[in-house]
N, C-alpha and C positions, 0 to 999 in steps of 0.2 A: 541765459547763459549761450552762447554763438552754434550755430548747427554747427558739426563735423565737415571737414575738407572734404570735398566730393573725393571719394574714394575708389584707389585704381581697383580695377578684380584683381581674385587673386586664385582663380581656379579651385575655389571651396567654397560653393553655392551660399552654405551656410553659414562661412562665415561674409561674405559676402553681401548676405540678406541684412546678417547684422550690423554692419559697417553702413549700411545704406540708407538704416533708419532714422527718422527723426528722432531729436531726442527722446521731446514727451513718449516718443512708442518704444524707443529703448527701456525709457526709464519704466514703463512700465512691463514691460517681459521681463527686465530683469531682476525688479523687485518679485517676481514671482518664485528667482532661484534663493533669492536672500534677501528679504525687507528688510535691510537697512541701507536708509536715504546715501548714509556720508559713502557706504560701496559703491551705489549706483551711481550715484555720482564720480565718483573717482572714475571708473569704469567707462562711462558716458564721456568725460574728461580725456580718455588717450586715444579716442577712436579719431582716426580708423587703423585695427590691430593688420600688422602684415600675416602673422598666421594663426591660424588655432591656436600654437601653441602660446603667444604670446598674448591671445585673449588669455587662454586659462593660467596662465604665471602671473599676472595684472591681479588675475579673480583670485587666486591662491594667496597673494604676496595682501590683496588690500583687507582678504575674509581671518588673516590668521593674522589681527590689532583687533577684532573686534573688542568693546570696554563693556562693562556688565551692562551700562544702561541702552545698550546696540541689544546683547543679547536678551533682555528684557521684551524689549518691542517685539525682534522678532519673534521671541517665543508666544508671542500675541496672539497669532496667526497661522501657527500649529496645531492638529488636532492631538490627543491622546492616542500616544502609543497603543495600538488596537484596538483603535476608534474608526472608523473608517470617515475618511473626508468626505461633507455633505457636497452636492453641489458637480455639475457636468463643467466647470472651468479648466483650465489646463493645470493650473496649481493641486487642485483638489484631484485630476487622474494619476497626477505625478505620486502625488501621497498614497493614494490607494494602492499604486503599484506597488511603489515604497516597500511601504507595509504587509505587503500580499501575505510574507510569513508568518507574521503573526495571527495573524487569522486561520490561518493553517495549520495552527498546535492542536486543534481540538478545545472539547468544551475545559478538562482540567489545567492546558495551557490559561486558556481565555479568562477563569477564574484566579490564578495565580499572579496574570498582570495585571486586573484589579488592584486586585487585594496589596502587591508591592506597587502599584500609581497610588493608589492613596497613602499608603507609609510615604512615598517618596514627595508627595503634596505635601503631605503635615511636613515635611522633613525642612526641604527646600523653598515652599511658599511659591509651586512654578510642576510646571508639567514638566515629564523626562522624556529629554529630545536624545535619538540616539538616531547616526544615518544608519537603518534598516536595511537597505538593499542589500541583498545576495544574503544576509545572514539569517540562521535558521531559528525556529521560534525556543531551543533550550537555547540557544547560544545570547541571546536579545532578556532573556530571563533571568540569566543569571550574571548579564551585565548591569544589570536594572537593580538585582539585588547587590552587587557586589559597590556601585557609587553610594545607595545609601551610606557606606561606613566613609564615605569623601563630608571632609568640614566642606560650608558653606561657599568659600572663596575660592576654593577647589574644584569644585561641580561645576561653578559659574565658568572656570575656565575649560574644563571639561564640555559643559554646552557649547562651548563657542568654537572650541576645536570642531564638535559632531556638524556644528553649523557651517563649516567650512567644506567639509566634508561633502554634507548634501549641498551645498552650492557649488560646483563643481560637476556633482554630477548633472544639474540643473542645469548648469551653463553649456554641459555637452548635448542633453538631450535640446535644446535650443540650437543648439548649431546643427543641429540632424535634422532640424524640423524646416529644411531648404524649403 
C-alpha cells in the first residue's frame, strides 16, 4: 500500500504525529487499539485526517461493522477481565489501567469474577470482554452475570460493541501520546 500523502499540520500534535507515521508504524500503533486488520487498514487508507474528530468518527464507523470472525481474532489478544495483563508494552499498560476497578473490588469480588468468568467461558467459548474503564467492580460483575443470559449470536454482537468502545478510548490515548 502506498504511503499517505504528506499531511498539513493540524495544530493537534497527536493528530500530526499519527498523520506523519509510516504505514507500518501506523498499523502497529493502531493494532494495539483494535487488533482487526480490516479496521487498521481502513484507517490507514483514509489518512491524513484533518481533525481528531474525523479520525474518531472513522474509527467508530469501521469498528461498528465487526464480523464474528474479527471479534474472535481480537479476543485472542485480550486478557481475562480481572487478570492483569503482563508485560510493559503500551497495550499491557492500557489494559491494566482499564481494568483497575476490577482488581480494586477486594477478595470476594475477585472470587466472584473468577466463578462468573468460568461460567461465561463455558457458555460462550471465549473470554468475557467489556469496556471496563470508569466502571465499578460491582457494575462489571453485574454486567458479566447479566450477559450470561444472552444467546451466542447476541453475545458476539455485544462483544463487538465493547471492542468499539475500547478502540475509541485507545485511539484517544494514541492521540494524547504526542
